C-alpha positions as CSV (number, residue, x, y, z in Angstrom):
1,M,-9.6,5.8,6.6
2,H,-12.0,8.4,6.6
3,L,-10.9,12.0,5.0
4,L,-11.7,13.9,8.3
5,A,-9.3,11.2,10.4
6,V,-6.5,11.9,8.6
7,P,-5.4,15.6,10.1
8,C,-6.1,14.0,13.7
9,I,-3.6,11.4,13.2
10,A,-1.3,14.1,11.8
11,M,-1.8,15.9,14.8
12,A,-2.0,13.3,17.4
13,S,1.5,12.6,16.2
14,V,2.8,16.3,16.6
15,N,1.8,16.3,20.0
16,F,3.0,13.3,20.6
17,Y,6.2,14.3,20.2
18,V,5.9,18.0,21.3
19,G,4.9,15.9,24.9
20,A,7.9,13.8,24.8
21,Y,10.1,16.4,24.0
22,Y,9.1,19.0,27.1
23,L,8.7,15.5,28.9
24,F,12.5,15.6,28.2
25,F,12.8,18.7,29.1
26,Y,11.0,18.8,32.4
27,L,13.4,15.6,33.6
28,K,16.6,17.9,33.0
29,R,15.5,21.1,33.9
30,P,12.7,20.5,36.8
31,Q,13.0,24.1,38.0
32,V,10.6,24.9,35.1
33,R,7.3,23.8,36.5
34,E,5.3,24.2,33.5
35,H,7.0,22.1,31.4
36,L,5.4,18.8,33.1
37,P,2.0,19.6,32.6
38,F,2.3,21.0,29.7
39,A,3.6,17.7,28.8
40,L,1.1,15.7,30.1
41,L,-1.2,18.2,28.3
42,C,0.1,17.5,25.0
43,L,-0.2,13.9,25.4
44,S,-3.7,13.5,26.5
45,V,-4.8,15.8,23.6
46,A,-2.3,13.5,21.5
47,C,-4.6,10.4,22.5
48,Y,-8.1,12.6,22.4
49,D,-6.7,12.8,18.7
50,V,-6.3,8.8,18.3
51,F,-10.3,8.5,19.6
52,S,-11.5,11.3,17.5
53,A,-10.2,9.2,14.1
54,G,-11.1,6.2,15.7
55,L,-14.8,8.0,16.0
56,Y,-14.6,9.0,12.4
57,N,-13.8,5.1,10.9
58,S,-16.4,3.8,12.7
59,H,-19.3,1.9,11.0
60,S,-21.4,0.4,13.8
61,L,-23.2,1.9,16.9
62,A,-20.9,-0.2,19.1
63,D,-17.8,0.8,18.0
64,G,-18.8,4.7,17.7
65,I,-19.7,4.8,21.2
66,F,-16.2,2.9,22.1
67,W,-14.7,5.5,20.8
68,Q,-16.7,8.2,22.2
69,R,-16.9,6.9,25.6
70,L,-12.7,6.9,25.3
71,Q,-13.1,10.7,24.2
72,L,-15.3,11.7,27.2
73,D,-13.4,9.5,29.6
74,I,-10.0,11.5,29.1
75,A,-11.4,14.5,28.7
76,P,-11.2,15.7,32.5
77,L,-7.2,14.9,32.2
78,I,-7.0,17.2,29.5
79,A,-8.9,20.0,32.0
80,I,-6.7,19.0,34.8
81,F,-3.2,19.0,33.0
82,L,-4.8,22.7,31.4
83,I,-5.9,23.9,34.5
84,W,-2.3,22.9,36.2
85,F,-0.5,24.1,33.7
86,T,-2.3,28.0,34.0
87,Y,-1.8,27.9,37.7
88,N,2.2,27.3,36.9
89,F,2.4,29.5,33.7
90,T,0.3,32.4,35.0
91,E,2.2,32.3,38.5
92,Q,-1.0,32.2,40.4
93,K,-0.3,32.2,45.0
94,D,-2.4,29.5,46.5
95,N,-5.6,29.9,44.4
96,R,-8.3,27.9,46.1
97,I,-10.4,27.6,42.9
98,F,-7.5,25.7,40.9
99,R,-7.3,23.0,43.8
100,F,-11.3,22.6,43.9
101,A,-11.5,22.1,39.8
102,I,-8.6,19.8,40.0
103,V,-10.2,17.7,42.4
104,W,-13.5,18.0,40.7
105,F,-12.3,16.9,37.5
106,S,-10.7,13.9,39.4
107,V,-14.0,12.8,40.7
108,I,-15.8,13.0,37.2
109,S,-13.0,11.0,35.7
110,L,-13.3,8.4,38.5
111,A,-17.4,8.1,38.6
112,S,-17.3,7.6,34.8
113,L,-15.5,4.6,35.3
114,L,-17.5,3.4,37.6
115,V,-21.4,4.1,37.5
116,N,-23.9,2.8,35.7
117,P,-23.6,3.2,31.9
118,E,-27.1,4.9,31.8
119,L,-25.4,7.8,33.4
120,T,-22.4,8.1,30.7
121,L,-23.6,6.8,27.4
122,S,-26.0,4.1,25.9
123,A,-26.2,2.0,23.3
124,T,-30.0,1.8,23.4
125,Q,-30.4,5.3,23.5
126,P,-28.4,6.3,19.7
127,A,-27.7,9.6,18.7
128,I,-26.4,8.9,14.8
129,K,-25.5,11.8,13.4
130,Q,-25.5,12.1,9.4
131,V,-23.3,15.6,8.6
132,D,-23.3,17.1,5.2
133,L,-20.0,19.5,4.9
134,L,-20.1,21.9,2.4
135,N,-21.5,19.5,0.0
136,R,-18.0,17.5,0.3
137,F,-17.4,16.1,2.5
138,Q,-20.2,13.1,4.8
139,I,-19.9,11.8,7.5
140,T,-21.7,9.7,9.9
141,Y,-21.1,10.1,13.6
142,Y,-22.2,6.9,15.3
143,E,-22.5,7.7,18.5
144,G,-25.2,7.3,21.8
145,T,-26.9,10.3,24.2
146,V,-24.9,11.4,26.3
147,G,-25.7,11.1,30.3
148,I,-26.1,13.3,32.9
149,L,-22.2,12.4,33.9
150,Y,-21.0,13.4,30.8
151,Q,-23.1,16.8,30.8
152,V,-21.9,17.8,33.9
153,E,-17.9,17.1,32.7
154,I,-19.2,19.2,29.7
155,I,-20.8,22.1,31.7
156,S,-17.9,22.0,34.2
157,A,-15.1,22.0,31.3
158,L,-16.3,25.3,29.6
159,I,-17.1,27.3,33.2
160,A,-13.4,26.5,33.7
161,Y,-12.3,27.4,30.4
162,L,-14.0,30.7,30.7
163,Y,-11.8,31.1,33.7
164,L,-8.7,29.9,32.3
165,C,-9.3,32.7,29.7
166,Y,-10.0,35.4,32.3
167,L,-6.8,34.6,34.2
168,F,-4.6,34.8,31.1
169,I,-6.3,38.0,30.6
170,G,-5.1,39.5,33.8
171,Y,-1.5,37.9,33.3
172,Y,-1.7,39.7,30.3
173,Q,-2.3,42.6,31.9
174,R,0.4,43.1,33.9
175,T,3.2,41.2,32.2
176,L,5.8,42.6,29.5
177,D,5.8,39.4,27.2
178,H,2.4,40.7,25.2
179,H,3.4,39.4,22.1
180,S,3.3,35.5,23.3
181,L,0.5,36.1,26.0
182,L,-2.0,37.5,23.5
183,L,-1.3,34.3,21.1
184,I,-2.1,31.8,23.9
185,L,-5.0,33.8,24.5
186,I,-6.6,33.8,21.0
187,C,-6.1,30.1,20.7
188,L,-7.5,29.7,24.4
189,I,-10.6,31.5,22.8
190,I,-10.5,29.8,19.6
191,Y,-10.6,26.2,21.3
192,L,-13.4,27.2,23.7
193,F,-15.7,28.0,21.0
194,G,-14.8,24.8,19.9
195,V,-15.9,23.4,22.8
196,V,-19.1,25.1,22.5
197,N,-19.3,23.9,19.1
198,D,-18.8,20.3,20.1
199,S,-21.1,20.7,23.0
200,L,-23.9,22.2,21.1
201,V,-23.3,19.1,17.8
202,A,-23.0,16.6,20.5
203,A,-26.7,17.7,22.2
204,Q,-28.0,17.9,18.6
205,T,-28.8,21.4,18.4
206,Y,-27.6,21.8,15.2
207,S,-25.4,19.7,12.5
208,F,-21.8,20.2,12.0
209,I,-18.6,19.2,12.1
210,Y,-17.0,18.2,15.5
211,F,-13.5,20.4,15.9
212,S,-12.3,20.9,19.1
213,E,-9.8,18.7,18.4
214,Y,-8.2,20.9,15.3
215,S,-8.7,24.2,17.4
216,F,-6.5,22.7,20.5
217,F,-3.8,22.1,18.1
218,F,-3.1,25.8,17.6
219,I,-3.2,26.0,21.8
220,V,-0.5,23.5,21.6
221,L,1.2,25.2,19.1
222,A,1.2,28.7,20.8
223,M,2.2,27.3,24.2
224,A,5.3,25.4,22.5
225,Y,6.2,28.6,21.1
226,T,5.9,30.8,24.5
227,L,7.9,28.3,26.6
228,L,10.6,28.2,23.9
229,N,10.4,31.9,23.6
230,K,11.0,32.0,27.4
231,F,13.7,29.4,27.5
232,V,15.4,31.3,24.7
233,N,15.3,34.5,26.6
234,L,16.5,32.7,30.2
235,H,19.5,31.3,28.0
236,T,20.3,34.6,26.7
237,A,19.9,36.4,30.0
238,Y,22.3,33.9,31.7
239,E,25.2,34.6,28.8
240,E,24.7,38.5,29.1
241,L,25.5,37.8,32.5
242,A,28.0,35.5,32.5
243,I,29.5,38.2,29.7
244,N,29.7,41.1,31.6
245,L,30.9,39.7,34.8
246,E,33.9,38.1,32.7
247,H,34.1,41.8,31.9
248,K,34.3,42.6,35.2
249,V,37.0,40.1,36.3
250,D,39.2,41.3,33.5
251,E,38.8,44.7,34.4
252,R,39.5,44.1,38.5
253,T,42.4,42.0,37.2
254,R,44.0,44.9,35.2
255,Q,43.4,47.0,38.7
256,I,45.5,44.6,40.3
257,R,48.2,44.3,37.7
């Protein structure tokens, strides 16, 4: 196994666990709407991590394109779940942009399964990349040239993530939980830089490793921390309310006696 594939497998394991955990949470408490999209987001990112490990371990063009296609096919689902989560988390009200974005990425996801392979990835146009990172890690990406459909997908994802950053900034300004939101916003910006880097590397603008699968791990940790923090605060508020009610009942009982 290639050395760069090891952290991908480790992150996939963590993402699968976090996704299953919050899916169980949602089944127990469906009132918390953001738990379901976050769970699906973690599970889809875990699959992307596995596909990234497969790409790192490829030794032929056919194998590399197979894993590369899986990566690009699941990317619209990651975008959909991230948009869905942001819609619930930032308490949007009838936002048509969100609806359009979800429909748009759904259409791209379906089209990638039906169109001619020349519009997505083609083995007849290889884009094999040799990367030497810090003179210590050498890797060969056996990839095909990204077709027009996947190019539209990548550009759409960049625009969508910029809009999500904008929404989180607005939500940050009108909420009291600045610490958690600032953490998510920073991690989202880091992930955005990762997507930009991967897009430029895929377009052979410069030679470097892909690292969006690594940068997204910070988003998962930040969101998991924020959701857990919200749950703890809510549980603490319920406990304080119950204690106050109990004190009032005791006081009223003493008055009656």
